[in-house]
C-alpha positions as MATLAB code, in Angstrom:
seq = 'MSAPLAAPRQTADSTTQPGGSATAALAAAVLGFFVITLDASVVNVALPDIRSDLGGGMTGLQWVMDGYTLIFAASLLSAGSLSDRIGARRAFGMGLAVFVASSAACGLAPNLAALVVARMVQGAGAAMMMPSSLTLIREAYADPVKRGRAIAMWSIGGAVAAAAGPVAGGALNLLSWRMIFFINLPVGLAALLLVARVARSPRREVPFDWTGQVAAVLTMGALTFGVIEAGADGLGAPKVLMSLAVTVGALAVFLVAQARGKHPMVPLDLFRSRNVLISAGTGFAFIGGFQGMVFVFSLYYQEQRGLSSFSTGLAFVPMTVLSGFVGVLAARLAERFGPRVPVVGGMFLMGAGMTVLAVIPASTPVWLLAILMIPVGITGPLAIAPTTAVLLESVPAHQSGIASGVFNTSRQLGGALAVAVFGALLAGHAQILHGLRESLVIAAVVAFLSAAANLRLQPPKRL';
ca = [
      20.523   -2.534   28.455;
      17.472   -4.135   26.783;
      14.137   -2.446   26.289;
      11.179   -3.331   28.662;
       9.176   -5.982   27.778;
       5.817   -4.056   28.251;
       4.982   -0.764   27.834;
       3.735    1.174   31.063;
      -0.036    1.653   31.737;
      -1.143    5.315   31.076;
      -4.113    7.363   31.737;
      -6.451    7.894   29.267;
      -5.522   11.340   28.303;
      -1.897   10.905   28.283;
       0.702    9.563   25.734;
       2.977    6.594   26.291;
       5.898    8.842   25.329;
       6.773   12.434   26.294;
       5.229   15.164   24.103;
       8.306   15.501   21.729;
       9.165   12.050   21.627;
       5.502   11.295   20.642;
       5.809   14.065   18.040;
       8.936   12.787   16.614;
       7.468    9.543   16.324;
       4.200   10.561   14.482;
       6.535   12.740   12.256;
       8.828    9.900   11.131;
       6.242    7.362   10.642;
       4.122   10.057    8.350;
       7.377   10.601    6.363;
       8.055    7.045    6.360;
       4.617    6.036    4.864;
       4.568    8.964    2.639;
       7.751    7.339    0.582;
       6.548    4.058    0.995;
       3.500    4.784   -0.789;
       4.998    7.587   -3.091;
       7.303    4.951   -4.611;
       4.273    2.529   -5.212;
       2.754    5.258   -7.484;
       5.213    7.503   -8.722;
       6.733    5.023  -11.020;
       3.976    4.783  -13.191;
       4.011    8.182  -15.447;
       7.892    7.386  -15.979;
       7.243    4.038  -17.441;
       7.275    4.931  -21.016;
      10.673    6.508  -20.608;
      12.199    3.798  -18.474;
      10.917    1.142  -21.327;
      12.567    3.841  -23.889;
      16.051    4.171  -21.936;
      16.425    0.323  -20.754;
      14.099   -1.544  -23.040;
      11.066   -4.136  -22.307;
       7.637   -4.723  -23.129;
       4.621   -4.566  -21.098;
       5.628   -7.607  -19.159;
       8.989   -5.681  -17.987;
       6.876   -2.354  -16.958;
       4.746   -4.793  -14.907;
       7.853   -6.263  -13.394;
       9.092   -2.912  -12.353;
       5.853   -1.720  -10.430;
       5.025   -5.333   -8.989;
       8.751   -6.358   -8.173;
       8.339   -3.540   -5.553;
       4.934   -4.345   -4.322;
       4.871   -7.954   -4.689;
       8.155   -8.004   -2.312;
       6.329   -5.634   -0.009;
       3.242   -7.711    0.161;
       4.937  -10.771    0.750;
       7.358   -9.657    3.534;
       4.945   -7.609    5.465;
       3.429  -10.667    7.218;
       6.709  -11.792    9.049;
       7.458   -7.928    9.138;
       4.783   -7.324   11.738;
       6.208  -10.388   14.128;
       9.853   -8.591   13.548;
       8.277   -5.321   14.657;
       7.300   -6.894   17.949;
      10.297   -8.750   18.493;
      13.045   -6.244   18.107;
      10.978   -3.298   18.697;
       8.999   -1.161   16.249;
      11.667    1.874   16.473;
      14.527   -0.544   15.543;
      12.564   -2.227   12.723;
      11.571    1.100   11.245;
      14.950    2.545   11.349;
      16.457   -0.591    9.896;
      13.733   -0.842    6.996;
      14.004    2.900    6.334;
      18.058    2.477    5.895;
      17.633   -0.258    3.368;
      14.861    1.578    1.487;
      17.387    4.564    1.048;
      20.244    2.471   -0.117;
      17.990    0.644   -2.509;
      16.428    3.917   -3.872;
      20.018    5.129   -4.682;
      20.700    1.580   -6.465;
      17.392    2.159   -8.427;
      18.389    5.382   -9.585;
      21.819    3.991  -10.665;
      20.496    0.912  -12.327;
      22.289    0.108  -15.508;
      19.607   -2.181  -17.112;
      16.044   -3.155  -16.532;
      16.793   -6.337  -14.652;
      18.876   -4.192  -12.343;
      16.036   -2.019  -11.573;
      13.721   -4.900  -11.086;
      16.104   -6.333   -8.303;
      16.653   -2.982   -6.675;
      12.892   -2.461   -6.400;
      12.264   -5.810   -4.945;
      14.954   -4.829   -2.262;
      13.031   -1.591   -1.848;
       9.886   -3.512   -1.184;
      11.448   -5.477    1.515;
      12.857   -2.323    3.107;
       9.216   -0.835    3.152;
       7.847   -3.792    4.338;
       9.998   -3.495    7.488;
       8.830    0.275    7.810;
       4.809   -0.301    7.163;
       3.805   -1.894   10.216;
       6.558   -0.520   12.734;
       5.167    2.836   11.664;
       1.706    1.782   12.797;
       3.002    0.293   16.037;
       5.129    3.402   17.128;
       1.695    5.686   16.598;
      -0.053    3.251   18.833;
       2.880    3.169   21.540;
       3.139    6.989   21.360;
      -0.557    7.876   21.968;
      -2.464    5.820   24.469;
      -5.671    7.878   24.211;
      -8.007    6.221   21.517;
      -9.078    9.689   20.222;
      -5.707   11.228   20.050;
      -4.407    7.898   18.438;
      -7.073    8.097   16.074;
      -6.136   11.834   15.085;
      -2.245   10.546   14.802;
      -3.472    7.666   12.561;
      -5.506   10.100   10.608;
      -2.522   12.189    9.765;
      -0.466    9.022    8.935;
      -3.200    8.121    6.510;
      -3.402   11.525    4.897;
       0.323   11.360    4.352;
       0.028    8.030    2.464;
      -3.058    9.184    0.889;
      -1.537   12.312   -0.483;
       1.570   10.417   -1.483;
      -0.564    7.969   -3.578;
      -2.460   10.583   -5.474;
       0.658   13.349   -5.736;
       2.866   10.329   -7.060;
       2.018   10.955  -10.656;
       2.503   14.655  -10.498;
       5.756   14.369   -8.796;
       6.720   11.624  -11.083;
       5.938   13.671  -14.300;
       7.796   16.762  -12.681;
      11.087   14.881  -11.949;
      10.789   12.909  -15.256;
      11.638   16.331  -16.927;
      15.043   15.819  -15.540;
      15.397   12.196  -15.876;
      13.338    9.134  -14.625;
      16.241    8.174  -12.302;
      15.329   11.225  -10.235;
      12.152    9.642   -9.400;
      14.108    7.351   -7.180;
      17.152    9.821   -5.997;
      14.220   12.170   -4.246;
      13.738    9.566   -1.568;
      17.223    9.994   -0.091;
      16.593   13.557    1.519;
      13.066   12.357    3.046;
      14.575    9.197    4.273;
      17.534   10.927    5.856;
      15.018   13.235    7.714;
      12.725   10.419    8.794;
      15.989    8.700   10.133;
      16.917   11.779   12.053;
      13.564   11.943   13.638;
      13.088    8.402   14.669;
      16.474    8.788   16.156;
      14.514   11.039   19.066;
      11.821    8.487   19.455;
      11.828    6.407   22.760;
      12.776    2.901   22.673;
       9.821    0.473   21.837;
       9.090   -2.268   23.794;
      10.205   -5.995   22.658;
       8.504   -9.197   22.889;
      10.344  -12.685   22.090;
       8.476  -13.747   18.958;
       9.887  -16.791   17.263;
      10.260  -16.406   13.262;
       8.198  -18.372   11.213;
      10.254  -19.850    8.269;
       7.513  -22.282    6.568;
       5.087  -19.713    6.817;
       7.116  -16.579    5.448;
       8.478  -18.867    2.327;
       4.992  -20.355    1.804;
       3.665  -16.740    1.702;
       6.381  -15.740   -0.633;
       5.815  -18.376   -3.044;
       1.685  -17.918   -2.991;
       1.893  -14.282   -3.872;
       4.718  -14.318   -6.361;
       3.383  -17.436   -8.142;
       0.071  -15.913   -8.544;
       1.182  -12.310   -9.582;
       3.661  -14.532  -12.213;
       1.002  -16.197  -13.249;
      -1.448  -13.376  -13.973;
       1.323  -11.348  -15.585;
       2.510  -14.151  -17.763;
      -1.017  -14.972  -18.659;
      -1.554  -11.418  -20.329;
       1.602  -12.232  -22.682;
       1.304  -15.914  -23.202;
      -2.333  -16.906  -22.462;
      -4.099  -18.428  -19.704;
      -3.278  -21.944  -21.239;
       0.515  -21.503  -21.427;
       2.058  -24.435  -19.387;
       4.434  -21.755  -17.097;
       1.011  -20.113  -16.555;
      -0.658  -23.274  -15.493;
       2.319  -24.416  -13.259;
       2.547  -21.150  -11.465;
      -1.138  -21.357  -10.304;
      -0.627  -24.863   -9.423;
       2.590  -23.551   -7.327;
       0.137  -20.964   -5.795;
      -2.497  -23.380   -4.645;
       0.163  -25.809   -3.126;
       2.041  -23.120   -1.428;
      -1.283  -21.367    0.062;
      -2.204  -24.824    1.330;
       1.306  -25.058    3.024;
       0.954  -21.576    4.305;
      -2.706  -22.578    5.711;
      -1.554  -25.718    7.488;
       1.550  -24.012    8.697;
      -0.479  -21.085   10.359;
      -3.066  -23.439   12.061;
      -0.814  -26.260   13.265;
       2.711  -24.335   13.557;
       3.789  -23.701   17.260;
       5.025  -20.198   16.430;
       2.464  -19.000   13.621;
       3.597  -15.866   12.017;
      -0.010  -15.101   11.543;
      -2.500  -16.857   13.989;
      -5.445  -17.635   12.233;
      -7.533  -16.889   15.230;
      -6.880  -13.353   14.213;
      -9.454  -13.710   11.362;
     -12.199  -14.649   13.687;
     -12.803  -10.943   13.900;
     -15.234   -9.637   11.502;
     -13.501   -6.197   11.711;
     -10.071   -7.589   10.691;
     -11.615   -9.500    7.772;
     -13.636   -6.395    6.632;
     -10.307   -3.840    7.128;
      -7.977   -6.185    5.248;
     -10.735   -6.356    2.297;
     -11.060   -2.594    2.114;
      -7.434   -2.061    2.226;
      -7.114   -4.495   -0.945;
     -10.006   -3.077   -2.878;
      -8.835    0.802   -2.470;
      -5.146    0.339   -3.176;
      -6.209   -2.236   -5.967;
      -8.230    0.182   -7.603;
      -6.479    3.423   -6.952;
      -3.045    1.840   -7.970;
      -4.671    0.011  -10.873;
      -6.540    3.162  -12.115;
      -3.324    5.143  -12.261;
      -1.199    2.655  -13.644;
      -3.482    1.974  -16.823;
      -4.414    5.874  -17.359;
      -0.613    6.834  -17.303;
      -0.063    4.435  -20.110;
      -3.377    5.553  -21.941;
      -2.536    9.210  -21.772;
       0.608    8.897  -23.020;
       0.454    6.115  -25.569;
      -3.243    6.700  -27.180;
      -3.602   10.565  -26.266;
      -0.041   11.564  -26.668;
       0.201   13.502  -23.640;
       3.762   13.994  -22.255;
       5.108   12.413  -18.927;
       4.592   15.950  -16.905;
       0.989   16.561  -18.723;
       0.225   13.123  -17.704;
       1.160   14.049  -14.041;
      -0.800   17.334  -14.221;
      -3.861   15.002  -15.138;
      -3.719   13.501  -11.844;
      -3.675   16.700   -9.974;
      -7.272   17.081   -9.203;
      -7.267   14.120   -7.395;
      -4.751   15.471   -4.841;
      -6.600   18.888   -4.038;
      -9.095   17.871   -1.370;
      -6.866   14.873   -0.094;
      -5.791   17.108    3.349;
      -9.290   18.277    3.687;
     -11.179   15.379    3.255;
      -8.687   13.415    5.809;
      -9.593   15.795    8.316;
     -13.558   15.765    7.744;
     -13.311   11.875    7.979;
     -11.781   11.732   11.470;
     -14.282   14.107   12.612;
     -17.129   12.029   10.896;
     -15.775    8.689   12.663;
     -15.704   10.371   15.879;
     -19.120   11.623   15.641;
     -20.932    8.794   13.626;
     -18.397    6.252   13.812;
     -16.140    4.524   11.299;
     -18.976    3.167    9.189;
     -20.499    6.295    7.477;
     -16.891    7.608    6.133;
     -15.778    3.959    4.792;
     -19.020    3.311    3.476;
     -19.361    6.592    1.826;
     -15.773    6.263    0.454;
     -15.839    3.210   -1.039;
     -19.125    3.966   -2.659;
     -17.743    6.850   -4.055;
     -14.753    4.947   -5.649;
     -17.207    2.325   -7.334;
     -19.348    5.255   -8.718;
     -16.248    7.044   -9.829;
     -14.642    4.011  -11.821;
     -17.956    3.299  -13.277;
     -18.347    6.534  -14.759;
     -14.649    6.382  -16.138;
     -15.497    3.046  -17.496;
     -18.568    4.281  -19.525;
     -17.853    7.798  -20.797;
     -17.155    8.047  -24.528;
     -13.707    7.854  -25.801;
     -13.523   11.226  -27.156;
     -13.894   12.780  -23.350;
     -11.502   15.426  -22.793;
      -8.426   15.010  -20.762;
      -9.935   17.858  -18.426;
     -12.853   16.124  -17.763;
     -11.301   13.034  -17.190;
      -9.179   14.518  -14.239;
     -12.205   15.981  -12.920;
     -14.270   12.701  -13.024;
     -11.306   10.911  -11.029;
     -11.766   13.216   -8.013;
     -14.041   10.929   -6.263;
     -11.567    7.986   -6.405;
      -8.906   10.294   -5.289;
     -10.812   11.308   -1.962;
     -11.551    7.839   -1.247;
      -8.099    7.034    0.602;
      -8.170    9.979    2.979;
     -11.955    9.450    3.583;
     -12.038    5.501    4.028;
      -8.425    4.393    5.068;
      -7.892    6.200    8.348;
     -11.075    4.900   10.067;
     -10.347    1.554    8.226;
      -6.870    1.574   10.078;
      -8.248    3.130   13.355;
     -11.219    0.090   13.487;
      -8.390   -2.571   12.788;
      -6.039   -1.273   15.720;
      -8.745   -1.010   18.206;
      -9.943   -4.521   17.445;
      -7.029   -6.459   18.295;
      -5.111   -6.807   21.403;
      -2.110   -4.341   21.790;
       0.495   -6.996   21.583;
      -0.877   -8.030   18.279;
      -0.884   -4.652   16.795;
       2.099   -5.276   14.616;
       0.885   -8.450   13.227;
      -2.335   -7.093   12.504;
      -0.913   -4.125   10.906;
       1.214   -6.659    8.775;
      -1.962   -8.188    7.779;
      -3.701   -5.273    7.094;
      -0.901   -3.612    4.943;
      -0.010   -7.223    3.206;
      -3.828   -6.959    1.883;
      -3.282   -3.626    0.579;
      -0.031   -4.111   -1.442;
      -1.437   -7.537   -2.664;
      -4.497   -5.556   -4.090;
      -1.790   -3.275   -5.927;
       0.187   -5.979   -7.405;
      -2.729   -7.985   -8.513;
      -4.412   -5.037  -10.055;
      -1.342   -4.420  -11.970;
      -0.690   -7.777  -13.070;
      -4.382   -8.219  -14.005;
      -5.042   -4.784  -15.678;
      -1.734   -4.945  -17.424;
      -2.847   -8.600  -18.868;
      -6.067   -7.050  -19.828;
      -4.199   -3.736  -21.780;
      -1.902   -6.513  -23.644;
      -4.814   -8.630  -24.548;
      -6.608   -6.083  -26.522;
      -5.560   -4.330  -29.933;
      -6.961   -0.941  -28.586;
      -5.782   -0.139  -25.046;
      -9.052    1.496  -24.517;
     -11.146   -1.694  -24.422;
      -8.563   -3.070  -21.491;
      -8.788    0.126  -19.762;
     -12.572    0.214  -19.366;
     -12.546   -3.724  -18.261;
     -10.116   -2.989  -15.931;
     -12.453   -0.026  -14.563;
     -15.452   -2.090  -14.592;
     -13.637   -4.854  -12.015;
     -12.359   -2.187   -9.741;
     -15.540   -0.789   -9.544;
     -17.215   -4.122   -8.468;
     -14.675   -4.596   -6.055;
     -15.246   -1.187   -4.821;
     -18.972   -1.755   -4.057;
     -18.409   -5.200   -2.620;
     -16.398   -3.766   -0.108;
     -18.734   -0.758    0.641;
     -21.327   -3.258    1.127;
     -19.182   -5.579    3.468;
     -18.431   -2.193    5.795;
     -21.838   -1.994    6.719;
     -21.424   -4.788    9.110;
     -18.780   -3.269   10.699;
     -18.697   -3.868   14.432;
     -18.026   -1.219   17.241;
     -14.274   -1.998   18.122;
     -13.664   -3.022   21.657;
     -11.349   -0.928   23.645;
      -8.461   -3.778   24.129;
];
């Protein structure tokens, strides 16, 4: 029997699903978001060992990272529509199964090319999971206050995974770099068991926008390829110029398809909302800065400071200590003062932290560097949960899947471009420290711009 086309209306203090089903939906969404985010960051500290085992230079390492985040970002736009079409529960379960299987393939990869391909498949599975995980939460909790707290828990799971990824990667790398992928299997299977207990999701008939999806993949893929190859061959290289030309052409096709197509996967009127634009920019700024910082410091610690992968992971531990506490604090601050306070404060902290890290002397001990990273580490739980809540409260319920896809596309695109740009800066200097400092300055400027933009957030309407 097919699922109903619309969820039943609920009173303000109830949940759309029974208590046990709502709890299972939240737990599955948190676990799913945890492994998705973990996989985007856990690989960083293992990159030198992957290069030693499978070969490849800086470009190869960038593709190990960006193979995942690029396909993730490019697929998220249509994944939001897919979640609305087949139902969030089904989309989440399918994506999780693909993610678990491709994680096993990553762990068994015999060469670098196979690893990059498996990482791309991982990204596709993660893209199916991400928007549907937020939609599961929205379906489970009708009351905006309860929903906000549930989203805070979801965001904490992602923030902890992002901060703890290097630590977990360093510990697992003591056994083998392959273990950083095999660890996804038990967590993914647990999430599959939980999602089986979730009530069936409503579905809507949403045609698939093939033109928009292909154009989105070409736009993001060509841009990322161009930036990565510019670091290796220079900005004037023919293949770099060609990739940038493809980027411009594909972007034009995408915009025309969304403006004139009968069934656009990203209706452009969604961007008439100031809150949607600011939320997407905040996600881009945070993930770009955070993942870019972890990427460059992972290489800096091991190749310039001589740390092992495990010691490198431990150097990121202080960033994780306050994540859970700050996530709860952010939810309380948002309830009392509105989302602007924790979001602006969090992005300002990130910019300030990046600035300090960029200007301190090269002789600064690792323990002090680790402490100075704390403001960056707590930005995620402080800013992203309120940002996500604002986004979902600023769009109609039937567009929640699409809005979630747009938000998370901006996040993952930020991460992919940060690795591409920062890696190119590292490759362009004889001393890795020079590229690292330039990367941190860029991240700081973007964070400060995001903080300023969030001063213009509007109170979300209850839609």
